[in-house]
N, C-alpha and C positions, 0 to 999 in steps of 0.2 A: 927456497922462501915468498917469491913472488905468486907462486901459483897458491901457496895456502893461505896466504891474504887476499888473495880474490875469491876463495872459495869459503872464507868467514863472511867477506862482505854480501854474496850472495845468500848464504842463509842467512844472516842478520836481515838482506831484503826478504828474504823469504818470508821470515818472521815478522817484520815489522805488515809486511801488505798480505799474510794469509787470509786466503778465503774461507766462507764457511764450509763444513762438511757438506756431502749431502742431506746426513740426519739433520743437519740444522733448516737446513733449506726447506728441506719437505715439511718440519714443524711450522717454520713460519710461514710457509703456504697454506698448514692446515686451520693455524690462529687467525689468520686472515682471512679464511673462509668460516669459520667459525667464529669470527668477531660482527662479519659482516650480516650472517641469520641472526645475532642477537639483537645487533640495532635493529634490523628488518622487525623483529618480533617484539621489541621494545625491552627485552630482558635485559635491562640497563646495569644489572648487578654482574652478571655475567661479561655482558660487551666491554664494561670498566676492565676486570680480568685479564681479559682477552689482549685488550691494546696495555696496557701496564706490563703485560710481559712481551709483546713483540716491543715495544720501546727498552726493555731491558738486555733482549737479545740482540738489539741493535746498536745498542752501546758496547756490548761486550763481543761484538762479532764484527763492527764496523770498523776499521784503522783509518780510512777518507772521514778527513775531519770537515770538509766540504761536503761531505755526503750527507755524514751523521749529524750535522746543524741542519741539512735539508728534513731527514726523518726526525730530526728533536721537535721542530716545527712542527710538524706534521703532526705528530702523535699528541705533544702539549696541548695544543689547540683543539685536538680531537679528545681528549679527556677532559680539559674545561668543558667543553659544550655536555660531555655524557653526565661528568656530575652534578651539571647545574640542570640537565633535564632528569635527575635521580633526586634532584631536590638539596643536594648537598654542598651548598655552597661556598665555604667555610675551603674543603677541598680541593674545588673547582676554580677559586681563586689562585690556590698556590703555582697549579700549572699554567692558568693563564698570563700570570707573572711571568712564568717560565719563558713563556712563549714570546712575551712583551721583550725582555732581554736578549735572546734569540734574532731578534726582527730588528735591531738598531742597524739604519741605513741602508734598509729594504726600502721599496714604492711608498709610497705615502698612502695607496689604496691600502696596501696589508696592513699601515700601523694605525689607519683608520678601523679597520674592522676589529683586530685587537682591543684598540679604545672603546668600541662599543661591546664587545663580549664583555671587556671588565666592568663597564656603565651596565650591562644587561645583569649581573653577578650580583653589582649592589643594588639594583632594583629591586632583583626578586628578595634578597633580603629588608627590602622597607627601608633602606638608605636612600632615601629618594635624591637628597643634595648632593650626596657623593656620585650618584649615578647621572645624575645632571650635567656632572661638572666635566667627567671622562665622556659624555657624548658630545659635549658644545667642545671639547678637544678634539673629537674625529670629524665637525663640521669645522675646525678651524683650519687642519692639518690638510684637508682634501681640498678647502677654499685655498691655502697658499699653494698648494702643488695644482690647480687648476691649468693655469699656464704652460705649466712644466711637462705636465704627462696628459695622457690624454684619458680623462675618468668618462665611465660611462653615465647616462643620467640614471640609472638603477643604483649604482653605487653612491648617488652624490644622493638620492636619495633618501638613504638608511637613515642619516643623524636627525635631521626632521622627523621622521616616523618616531626615530627611539624618544625625541625631546618632547614632544607630544605625548607617549606613552608617561612621561613621569609629570609631566603637566597636569596631567589626567588625575592622576596618584594624588595628585597634593590641590585638586578641584578649583585649576584655576582653566578652566574649560574653554574658553573663548579663544587666550592664548594655544591653546594644546590643537582649536580645530582649526588656526591659522597655520601650524605648524606642520600638522596632516594635510591641509590644500596644497602646499607646497611641495610634500613629497607624491602627493596623488598628479599633480601637476608630471612630474618627474617620470614618475611610473606607467602613465598611459603613454608618456613617449618613447617608452622602453620597450612596452608589449608583453609587458613577464604579467600574465593573467592572477599566476599565484601570488605576488607581491600586490597586485593592485586591487585582488579581493580580501587579502591580510588587511591593506589599508581602510576599504571601506566597512571590514570588520569594524574595525577600532571606531572610526567615526560614527559609527550606527551606537557604539558602546556610550557616547558622548551623549547623544541626543536622548539615549536612554536615559542618564544619569540625569539631564534636562527636561524630562517628565514628556517630551516631545516623542513619545510611542510611534506613530505613525512614520515618522522620518525616519526615525529608528526601523522601523520593521523595512523601509523602502531599501536601507542602506543593506540591512543585512542581506534583502533576497537581490541587490545586485553583487554583494561581495558571496554570497552562496552559489551566482551566475557563475562569476569569474573561477572561484574554487574548485568549482566542478569542470570546467573547460580546463584548468589544470588538470587536476586528478585524470580527466580520460586522457589527455595526451601525455601524461607521464605519471601514473598511480605511484602513491606512496603512502607510505603509513602518517608521516606529516601534514600532507594533506586533507587525507582524510578524517584525520584530527578537528584539523580545521571546519572541516563541512560540519562536523559534530556539534564544534563549539558555537556554528550557526543555529543550527536546529536548537538547539538548550537555550540560545539567547530569544530566540522568535516564540519559543516556546512560554520563555518569562514574559514576554510583552502580553502575550496572550493571555497568562495568568493574569497579570495587573490589569488588565481590560476586561475581566470576568468570564471571560471564555475560557472556561478549568478545561472543559473535554479536548478542548482542540490543543491545548497547553499539555494535558497530557501527553496524547499524538508526539507531539515534540519532542518533551523529555524522554521518551520511551523511545524514540528514534537516536537519539543522542545517545542514551544511555548502551544502546546495541552496537551501536556502532564504538564507542569508548571500550565496553568489555570486549570487544571483538579482538581491540587492537593492545590493551592493557593485560587481559587476562586476570590471573590473579596477584597481580604485579599492585603494589602499594601505589596509590594514584589519587591526588585530591578530585580531579576531577570526575572519577567514579565516585565518590563520596560526596559530591556536590549533585551529582545525576539522582544517585539513591535517595537524596533527602528531599530534593524539588518534589520527586515523583511521589514521594512520601506525604506531603503538605496538598499536594493537587488532589490525590487519592482521599484525604482527611476532607477535605474541602467538597468531595461527591459524597459524603459520609460512609466511605468505604474503610472502614477504622481499622477492620482486620487485614485487610492487605497495605493500607499505610502504616501499619505497626511492623509489616514484616521487610518493609522497604527502610524505614528509619535504623530497625534494628540493623538491616543490612550494612547501612551508611556509617555504623556506627561501629562495624564490625572494621569495614575497612578504614574507616578514621582512627582506631586504636593501631592498627597494623602501619599506617603511615603517623604516627603521631610523632618520631623522631624527626619528619619532616615539614611539619604544621609552623608555619610559621603567624599563625593568631588561631583562635581559641576555638577554630570547627567543632571539636570536641563538645564543649559545651551547647553548640546549636542541636548536634545529635540527641544528646540527653534531654536539653528541651524540649526537642521534636517527640520524641518518646514519652516524655512525661506527659504533653500535650494531650496525645492521641490515648495514652492508659486513664488519663482525667477524663475524658469524655467518653470512652467506651464505660467508666465507672457511673457516670453521669448516665446514661441512656439504661444502665443493668438495673440501677435502682427506682428508675422512673418506669419500669415497665418490669418492676419487683421480681427480676430474675436474682439469681444469686450468683455471690462471685464480684458481688462490686467493690464490699472493702479490699478484698486482695487487689484490685485493680486501684484504688486510691493508695494500697501502700507502696506499691511497687511505683506509683508517678509520685508520690514524696519524696521516694529515692533516688528518682533520677531529676528531681529537679531539683536537692541538695547537692548530686553531684553536679547539675550544671553550672550551679553559682562555683563550684569551686574550681570549674573548668574558665570560666569566665574570670577568674579574680587575678588572674595571669595577664589580664591585656589591662592595663590602665583606663583605657577609655570605654570599656565593657559596662558603664553604669548603669546604662538603660537595661541592656538585658538582665542585670544582676537584678535591678530591680522587678522589672516583669516576673521573673523566677520567684522572689520573694512573694509577690503578689498571687501567683499560683500556687504556691505552698497554704497560701491562707485560704484559697478556693477547697483545697483539698480539707484542710482541716475542717473549715465549715461544715464541706459536706459529712467527714466525719461526727461532727457533734460537737469539736475541742472546740467551742468558742473564744475562749479565752488564749488559747494560742495561737488562733488565727490572727484575734487582733496585734500580737505580739508580731508576726510576719508582716500585716499590711503596715505595719509601725515602721520595721523595717525597711520596707521596700519604700515609705515615704522619705525616710531617712536619707534611703541611697539616694531617690530622687532628686533632694536638695545638694547634692554632690555635683548635678547634671546641671546645675543652672539656669534651668529650662523653666520659664510658669509664664504663662499657662501651655499645661505640655498635657497630650493627649492620655499618655499614659498614666499620670497623676490623675488625671478626672475617671480614667476606671479603676483606679485604687481607689477612689472616693467611691464610686459605685457599687465596688464589692464590698467599702465597708457597711454603705449602707444594707446592702442585701444581708449582712450578718445581724444587724440589728432588728430587719425584719424577721429571721428566723427567730429573735430569742423573744420576738414581741415588744421589742422598746420602739415602736412604731414612730416617735415622736422625734428620738436619736436619729432612725433612719432617713427620715422626712428633711433633716439639717441636710444630712452628706449626699441626697440623693440631688438637693438643692444646690449644692458645692458643685455636686460631679456637672450639671445641667448648665451652671454659669459657665462652666469651664469649656465643657463641650461646645457652647454655641462664642467661645472668641475662639476657636480652633480649626472649628468646621465650618462649612458653606451651612447657609439655615435648614437645606431639605435633605441632610446626611443621616443616616440609619440610625446611627448611635443618639442620637436626640431623639428620635421617635421611641430607640429602646428605652431611655430614659424616662419619657412621658411616661409611658405603660407600667412600669416601675411605680412612679411615682402614684399613678391612680389604684395599684394593687395598694399600697400602703396606705392612700386618704380611705381605703376601703375601709379597712380595720381601725382606723381615727374615726371611723363615722363621717367623715368629710365626703357625702355622699356627691354632692355637688360636684365637688372638685373634683372627685372620683371619676365622674361622668365629660365633663369639661377635658382633664388630662387624655382620657383613653380616647377619645373623639377628636382630639387634638392630633395623637399619634394616629389615629387610622387617615387622617387626611393627608398627613406627612408620607407615612407607608403607600397611600393609593398614588399620590405624587410622585414618589421616587420610583414607585413599579411601574406606572407610564412612562419613564423615561428610559428605564433598562431594558422591558421585554423585548423590544427589536433586534435586540443583538445578544439575546440570551438563548440558551438551549432548552428543550424541553425539559430535560431531567434539573435543568437550574431554575426552569421558572416554577416547576413544582416546590422544587425545597424551598425559592423562596416565599410562596403564595402561604405553605403550611409554617414557617417562620416568621413570616411577616405579619399574619391577618389568625393565627390559632388564637395567641394571648390575649389581642382585643374581642375576640369573641369571647374568648372566656372571662374577662374582666365584665364585657356587658351583660352576656347572659346572667352572672352571677349578681350584678347591681338589679338589674329588673326582675330578677328573682327577690331579690329581698325586697324591692320599691318599685314598683311596679310605675313609674312616673309615664304616660302616655309621649310625650315626645321622647323619651329613653327609651323607647320597647320601640319605636318607629326608626330610630337612628341604630339598636340592634339590628332590625330586622334587613335594613338598608344592607348593613354591611355584614351579614350574614348571606343574602341576593349577592352581593359581590365576591366575596371569596367563594363561593360555590360555582360560581356561575365564569368566575375570571380565566380559567385555565383554559374551557371551551371558547371562551370569547376571544381571547387573545389568539389561537392557533388557528380559527377562522378567520381571524384579520390576517394572521400571514398567510394566509390561501388567495387573501384577497390581492395581496402586496405580490406573489409570486405570478397570478395569473395579469396584475396591471403592469409587470416588469420584465415580461417575456424577450421585448424585442433589445437586440443590442444597446442602443442606443438607453432606452429604458434602465438597465442592467447598470447599466456603465454609472447613470445617474444614480441610481438605487445605492450601489457600492459607495459611491460617495457620501450619500447620505447616513449609509452606515458606519462608516466611518468615522463621521463629526460626532454620532450619537454614543460611539465607543470612547471617544475622547471626551466626549463632553461629562458623559457619568466616570470616568476615572476621575478625572479634576476635579468632578463635585463631589469626590471622596477623600479627597486629597490633606491632607493639614496644612491650614491658613499660615501665611508668615505672621511671625509677632506682630515687627514694624509696623508700623499704618501705612508708609509707602510702599512697602510690597505686599501689602496686604492687600491696598487697592486695586494694584495691579493686577494680583491673581483673581480679585471679584470682578474686573475689568474684561478679564480674558474668560472667564466663565459667560457673562454677559454677551461678547461676542459671538462665541460659540453657540449660543442659544440664539443668537440673532441671525446665525450661519446654517443653524438648522432650521430655523423656520422660513428662511431664505429657499431650504433645499425643498422644503414639503410642499411649497409654495408652486416651486417649477415643476416639481412632479404632479402635484392636485391639479394643474395645467392642461396637461397631457394625458391624465389617468383619470377617469372618474371614480374606478374601487381602489386605486389610493386615497383618495379625496375622502369615501365613505370611512376607509380603515381608520383614517387619523379622528376621526369623530369620537368623542367619549360616551358609550352608552350609558343612560339614566337606566337604572335597574333601582326603582323606589315603590315604598308601599303604596305611592299615589297612582303608578303607572299600573300595579297589578289590579290596585282596588277597579283603576277602569274599565281593565277586561273582563275582570270577573263577572258570571253571570249573577244575575237575583237567585236568591237562594241554593247559592255555589258557596263551598269553603274553599279556602286551601289552609292544608297542615303542613308546614314547614319545619322538620324536625331537625333539630341542631345538637352536634355531641359540643360538649365542653368541657375544660375543668372546673370544677368550683373551687374559687381562689381559697374559702378556707378550711377545707379540707384536704386538698388537692386530688379530690377523685373525678374520675370521671363521668358527669353525668351525661343522659338526655335531654334536652327540653322539645318543646311543641309553639310555635307562632301558628295561632288560629287567626285566619284572615277572613272577614268578608266585604260584600262592598262597602261595608259605609264602619268596622269596626276591625281591631286589632287587640289580641291578648295572647300574652305571655304564660307556660304553663310548666313546670317542671315537673320531669314523671321519674324522675330517681335515678339512681345508679347504673353506670352502663353495665357494666359487671354483671348485674343480677340479671338484666335485661337478655343480654346474651347468652347468658344460661341456659334462660327458656327457652329462648329460640334454639340452640345447643339439643337442648333435651328434646324439641320435638322433632326437631331434625333426625337426630336417633332414634326417636319413636316411628317416624316414619320408614328409616332406613331397614329397622328390624322388621317392619309389616312388610316390606318389600324382599325380604330373604323371606321371611314366614311364603310369602305368594309362589317365591322362584322354587320353593323345596317342594311344592305342591304339585306345580310343574302344569297347569291347563292351561291353555291360550285363550278356551272359549268361555272362561271365568264361571262354568256353571258347576256350583258346590255341593255338598252335604250340608244339611241343617248344624252340622255340626261346624263346618269351618267358616256356614253363616254366622252362628252365635260367636266363634272366636273373632271373627272381623268387627263385628258390636261393639265387642267386650272391648277390640282395642281403641277402637273410635270412642270408645267412652271415655278410655284413657288420657288418648291424647285429648278429647273435648277439654277435660278437667286441667290439663296442663295450658292449653292455648285459651282457656277462659280465665285464668292467674294472670297469664301475657295480657291477655285482653283488660284486665282490670289496673296493669300497669301503664300499659300506651293509652289506653283510654278511659284514666277517671273520672268520676262523676262528672267534676268539671266541665271536662272535655266531653262527655258523651250527651251531655242534657243540651251540649252545641251541635253533635253530629247528626241528632235527630229532625233539625231545623234543614237540612241542606238534601236537595233534590242531588246534587255533584257533588263529591269530593277528590279536592285533589292532592294525592298524599306525594310528596317529597321526601322522602327516607332520608334520614343521614346514619353513618358507621355502620353497627350492626343491622340496622332493620333492613338494609337493604339485601339483609339474604332473608326474608319474612315474604312469606303470602299473606297479606293480610287479608285475604276473604275468607281464608280456614279461621281464623278466630272464634271462637264461640263466645257469643254474647247472650248465650240464654239463661235460663233459671232453674235449679233442680235437676230431675233426671230430661229435662227435655233441652236437647241441641237446635240452639239458632247460630247458624254463621255469619259470619258480619255480611258474606256478599248475599244475603238473602234479604237484607235489610237495607242495604246500602249501595248505590250507584259510586264508583269510585273510579279513577284511573292514574297510574304512577307517571310523577316525574322525575328528572335528576335535580330539578330545582325549580320553583317559582316564575324565574327568568324562562323557561320553556314556553309559556302562557304569549310572552313577548313576543317570540320569534314567528317569520313569516316565512311560509313557505314558498318556492315556485311554483310553475305549472308539474302537474303533474306529468309521467309518462304515459306508454300506451301499451297495454297489454300483461301479459303471466309470464311470470318465467317461475319454472317447476324443476326441481332436482331431486330424486328420488331412486332409492334402492341401487347406488350403486355398485359397481362391478370392481371390489377393492382389491380383486388379484388379478386384475386387467393386466397382461404381461406390457413391457414397454416398447418390444415392437410393435404389439398391437395398435398402442395409446400414439405412437409415433406417425404409423399410418392413417388412424384414424384422426389424427389432429391435422396430417396435411390435406387431409378429403375435405375436412368440415372447414379448415380455415380457409381453403380454397373460393368455398364459397361466402367467407364472411369479409373479403375484403383483403385476403391476403397473410404476411406473416405476422407476428405477435411485435408489436410496439414498444420502445423502450422503457413505459409507464406499468402495462400488463407485465414485460418481463421481472421489472422490480418485483412486481406482486407475487409471482409463479415461483421465482427464483429464492424466496426466502425458504427455508427448511423447517420443517416441523420435527415430531418427534420420531425420527426414521426409525424402522425395528419395531414397532407396535403392530399387531393385527388384529382386524375388525372383522367382525361377523354380517353376514349378508341379511338386510332388513326386506324381504319379500311382501310385507303387507303395503308400502309406504306406497307404491306405484297411485294407487286410489287414492292416497291424499291430495296430490296436487293431479289427481281428475276432476275431484270434486272442485276443488280451486280455479282451474279452469274455467269448469261449466259456471264458477260463480262469479268471474271476472268479466264476463262478456254481460252483466246487467242484463237480465232479461226482463223486459216490461210488459209482455202478456205471457201466459201461460194456458193453452188449452190443448183438449184431446183433438185427433183429428182420425182417421183410415187412412193407413197404409194407400189401400185404391186408390182413395181419392184423388190424390196427388201425381201416382203414374200412371192413373186415366189421363191426367192432361197432357200426358208425355213431358213429365217435368216443369210443368208452366204453373207458376201462380195461380190459384185458382179465383175466377173473376169474384166469386163473390167474398174473399178475402179482402181482395184489392178495395170494393166500395165501402166495406164493413170497418177494418181500421188503420189507423194511420199512430204512426209512432213519434212524437216530437213531431209533430207536423212533418214527417215525412211520409207521403202517401205509399203504399205499399203499390207503386206501378211497375210498369213495364214488366220483362220477363226475365227470366233466368234457367238457366241449366241444372240438372240434376247433381250433386257431386255424391261419392261413395268416398267416406274417410274409412281408411284400415285398421284392423286390429278392432278398435272398439267397436266396430260395426254401427257407428253414425253416419247418417248421411243428411246433407243439407242444401238448399239452396241460398247461394249470394249473388247480389247484386251489386257490382263496384261503384255504378253510378250512382245510385241514392242510398250507398253503405250502411245496407243493411244486411242481414241472413238470417236465417231458421237453420232451424239442428232441430231434429227429432230424437230422442230417446225414449225407448219404451211404447208407451201409449201418451207420451207429453211432445209436445211442440213448442218450441224456446221461440220466441224472434227478438232479435239484440241489433242494437245500432251499432257502429262503428266495423272498421278493420278488424279482422279475426290475427292479430298477430303475437300469440300466443306461443310459446317455446316450450317443450317438455322435455328433459334430461332423462333418462334413465340409464342403468346398466350400464355397457361401455362407453356411451355417449356423456354419460355425468362425469364431467371433467373439472377440473382446477381451469384450467386454460380456457374451457369455453364459457365458465361462469363468468370468469373476468371480464371477457370478451364480450358476451350478449349481454348481464344481468342488467348493466349501467341503461337507464334508458325506458327500464320496463316500468308499470306501475304498481306491479306486486311482485315481492318475491318470496317463493314458499320451498325450503330446503326440509327435505326430511331425509336426514343421513346421522352419521354417528358425530359427535362434537365432543371436545377433550376441554380441561381446564386443570392445571397442572398446579399443584404446589410449589412454592419456590426450591423447596427442600429435595423435590421429585423430579428436578428438571436435571437433567445431565448437559454440562455446556459443550459437550463434544458433538453432542446432536444439533446443532446448529453450525448451520456454514457463515463466512466468511462472508460471502457473498447477502448477507444483510446489511453490510455499510451501506450499501447504495440507497437502502431505505430508512436506514437513520440518518443519511443527509437531506433527505426529503422531507422524514416527519420528525428529525433531528429527536429520535425518542433516547432512551438510555441506550448506552450503547455495550451493557453486560446484556446478554440474552436473560440471567436468569436474574436480571435486577428487573425488568422490563415486563410488566405483567401481560398487556398485547403482544407480546411474543409467548405465551406461556400457554395461551386459548386459540382453538380453530376448529375449521369445519373439514371434515374428512370426505373428501372425493374418490373415484376412482382411480385403482395403481396404487393406493398409500399400500399396500403391502407387497409391492413387488417392486418398489423403486431401485434403479440400480444408475448411481451416479455416472457411469461410463456412455448413458445417455445424456451427451449434452443438450443444455437447452431444454431440457424436458422438466415440466412442474412434477412434486413430488407427490401430490393427493392431498396437500394439505394447505387449507388456506386459513392463513392466521390475524388474529382480530388487526393487527397492524397493518395487512395487506386491506382488508376490509374497511380500516380509515382513509386509505387512500383512494379507494373508486370513486366515481362521480354518479354519487347517490341520489343528488339533489332532488330528482322527479320521482321516486320511489315512496308511496303512500304508504305499503305496509311490507314490512319483511317476518315472515313467517319462520322461526327455527324451529322446526319441531325434531330438534334433538337434544339429546341429556345436556343438564347443567349450563347452558347458554345464558341463563341469567345469574350466575356465578362468578366471580373476578376479586381483584384485590381490592380493596374500598380502603380511599384515605379521608378521614373524616374534615369534612368542607370541601373538598378535591370532587371527589366520585369515584364510581367502579368504574375499574379499567378491564373492560373484558367487551362482550360484543356489545354490549348497552352504549358504552363508552365509544367505541368504534363505529357503530349504527348511526348515532346522532349527529357525530362528527361528520360523517359523509353524507351526510343531509336526510337521512330515510325520517319520515313521521313517525311513523306506528313501528314497535317491533314488539313481536311478541316472540316471549322466550323460557325458558323454565328452569326452575329450580333444584330440581332433582331430577333423575333415571325415571320413566313410565314407561310400561310394558307398550310392546307396537302396537298390539291389537287394539290396547285401550286408546292410542295416542289416535287412531285411524279412528275409530269409533269418534273422538270426543272432534277430532277437526271437522266431521259432517255435522256435528252442529254448528261447532263455529260458521262454517260456511254457508249452512242454511242461514242464519242471520246474518250474516254479511252481505246477503243481497240486499237488505233493507236499513241496516246500520253501520256506522262507523265502526272501524276495527278491532277500539276498545269495548265499546257498547255492545257489541257483536259476543266479544270472549264474556263479558259478563253474563247475557243472556243463554249462550250455551252452556255456561257453566251452573247456573240456575236450572235451567231445563234440563242438563245431565244430571244433577243433582235430584231435582223433583221426579225425574225418572226411574231413577233407580231407589228411590223411596217408595214409590208405588209399586214397586218389581219386589220390595224388599231384597233386593243386589245387594253384595257386598260393598259394589262401586260408588255407594257412600261416602264411603272413606275417601277423608283428602286427600289421600294418596293417589288417585285416580285422578281427581279433578281440579285441584286447586296449584299444579305445579306450573300450571303457563300464567305468566301475569302479562301484562301489556303496558308499556311505558309508550308515551307520546302526548302531541299535543293536540287537544280536541277542539279548542276555540278556533273560530265562534262557533259557539253548539249546535247542529244542523237538527233540522224538525227532521220527524222520523218519515221516510220513503213511505210511498204507496204501498201497500200491503198486495202482493200478486196473490190473485186468487189459484182457488187450489186446482188440482186439474179435474175436467170435467165440470166444472162451473159454470162457463162464460154460456152454456145453454139456457142459463136460469137468471142470466143478469141482465138483458134489459127488461122483459116481464116487471122485475122487481125496481127496475130503477124507473120503469115508466110509473107502475102505480105510484111509489112514492113521489113523483114529480107530480101526479094527478091530487093526491094529496093535499100537497104543496101549495096548489094552485088554487084547491076549493079554501083551506085555510085563509090564501092571503087575501082571497076574493070576500070571504067572511069577511077580515080583519078592515080591508078598504070599505064594506057596508057598513060595520058600526063606527069607524072614526069620521064618514060621509054625513052620517044620520046627527052624529054631536055635534059637529059641527056648525050644521044647519039650525037646531035647536039652543044654539048658546052664541050670544051677539060677537058680532067681532071686535079686537083688541081697539079698536080703535071709537064704535059702540059705547064700548064699556069705560073709555075713559071721560067721555061725553056726559054720560048719564054720572059719574062721579062729579065731575065739577057742576051739573046741573043741580044735583043732591046739596051739594055747599053754597049755593048760590041761595037756593031756597031755605038752610036753614037761618041764614042770615038776614 
């Protein structure tokens, strides 16, 4: 019996203390591994499921109550935190309260942690008072136990940190900062980089909320530093997520400060990190990233990309809508609606189809946004904005009555906000005024514009863009009311305001932002003023309109040049640091100047005083930098571009034709007008519809292209053709002349033509589609007679009239020529040649040169060889030497003198005061069989070619690069510093649609930072055009540091070409590019002017190689005597006359009109003395002597006659006495 009892006790004991089977143990181990993996990959749903199963297994298999309690504490805590991470806060509270019940009587530190977790859950549920109470309980608990327990500084820091979080949400920022500071001091003692970084992050958020953005950015940088240290020492997803949040918030600061491109970079970096961590899991942070990227892209005008991002944000928000504690869905709908509205607007303005569908979709999304926002009782402002947006959509669709209803709904919703005045309400008034203007109720529109202006002036600082915008809308409305004086006054006020705003903004704007601001700020002003003066040409108004046009057309070049000066002025570390402080101040000043002013007078005065202090700080920093840097002082000066200054430099009998494209206020059509400026007058003449003029230009280009195709089908390089070909050409020339005659009548109507006939020189400053026109080929003849514009007038192209005011530094020395590159040069050969050449040129490539050569062109294109082009640069080199005398000589004469300069030469000739004295040795030049005599002391040299001997002044610093030597790297190294550059190679200009983004390398980024160009290649025209050099057909990326044979316009812009007098681009299409009305043409023309080149010769279409070589001979012949612009005109005239005389097909403009010259010829130079022809010197002395003899005889005769007359007439004194005597005798 006793044994049975013992057995029963053993069985009962084994049941009560049963150990898990091996299967259960294995299952637990697998679940633990899976749970850890799910937590690491942030797969929270699976992580929760695994941990719940582990807790269930523990309860089922663990019979030890003490051990089970420990396990339950662990898993309740973990599940509570996982549910919180998954935004399922109600479920989280269940487990957290279970955890609290289990830890009764445990150390204060564990209880305080539980309190904090519960407080954190209430905080995420937006129950701030409950959260604040739990955090205070945690702090109290730790303080009570501080004497009894050894609590670490890190643990003590948590309650203050958490209290700071809640106070921030309650907008009690100063109290929050105090608690964060207490927490930070404790965490710095603890040395925990992770927690220090997180605290800095929260402090940064407070400064961001207080609009102290630079302080906020500084704290985010510190947070990034500590969090980075923590991640490197102990990598974790949570730390990487914190780093991503820092990046996102820095991006937000950049966006608020106007650095949109920089903001986009940070947003995208944060999104990449978050996406890697969350993958496809629902996350509000991913929604936030997508949405912010979308808004940044929209600000840059990249609406298609923006729409994709906003749609992705919406998709992710809908997945996480059960976790959304606020109407983020409404923001997503609103973002999509805004982008669609802008797309519809642009499509309608550019007369593209599909804008109705965009408006319809936009309407739907704004409606959904209102429904989503209505779940939040505090979203009245967003609802009002959505109603206003709906009104705009209906206005654009022409449903004006419905639009007014939506605007009324917006105003009623604003009444619930109890904020008056408010900028949203002012915007609604503006939209109502615009709608009344559309239905031609201009008086009503004027009333609402006045309301909007008064409210904007109440809520914004005086120099705010919105105030400038409302003034221009009022000017348009005034025009329709016939109040022309007020229209002018309002437009002028808007112009001056926008000038002031832009001058404050540009030092911290990227080039992309500058271009977009110039267009958006000044296009509407130019349109209003141009419409006004075409209706009522008051002299004062015409002058102001001209000044505004000059300002806009020159603004981008002006500010980029100033930027270049600033970069040069702030190169040393001390100046760089000072300028960084200046840039930061300008950024903050601009940001504060755009903020809404407080409504109450006390805070309003405080805000205005803050602006005043910032302006004073900016001025003080400018003075500090200016004392140390003269270039910086010059860059701050406001250049005055006015009619008065232009008229001061204009020569007598010269005229400036400043063309301007503008949208006519009445019919919204784009028109072209021209300011005709002389020394004493200015007139504005409207030329007509831009689309009509553009169509004529397109037709002319098409006819030229068709004729080029016809010539190619014949396939004769020497252009010796049959009568049939000549007749066909003449017929095509007549057809082309007929079309160009019509265009001539549009561009130069009788009112303009009558003025042109009085001008000896015409300065042409094209705009819009006129950039693509060769003016010289316009036919101004009558009947059957063809008389080209070039035959009657002397003219030169300008980027704008401001070019006439530009000063140029001293010219460089030497000629640099590139011709007939070997496009098939192998990379290994190029590498060897470059090493050899660079060793002679001062060593390795500099960082600036590397930026230029490492920007990639359209890799994969194939280019054919240009055999005849070497002759072009040979002619150019000879011309550069500027021969002073030209005469015949006998080879034996020099050779018999053993290479000495003949004695009679020394006696008879001197060049600009340099006598031909001394001796020199004979030098034989290879290949071209020239030989010459050089004397370094007297700096002259003599070169013989055929039966001609040329005497030159100066060192021969010419460089010719052909075939294998015609490399991009050598051009970048050698071309700067030369006076003349001639490139005879291929060039290209790609349409945006033709460009593959993959063709461009990421190495462009260094270039973008220096020139601050568009960061997407296909949207940057300067990356769509370039020159082609040796090795372009065979580029291999495996050869690191090697140029690819493409020098892009963007690279040319960065080269120091200030000393270049003329750059000849004897290549195809170098005059083409993307033009932006009022800004300029973005290609070689823009790049060369920015780089400092004075004259650029470029082509508007492809010309046959043989014809180009022939034409360049004419050009260089005249360039010996004339400036480049004049030499080109004379070359074209002579070319035309010669081939007319020969009855050649080359009278067709296809052969001679492609080349144009852009540059500043002022001051106009007197014509150089003509160089005598060969063999004429032997007759010059007798002729001169005979002429002098005749002159002497004539002079003697005149003197004799004058002397005789003097003797026969009384002197003035005797005559006066005689008169007095007569008077006395009469008395």
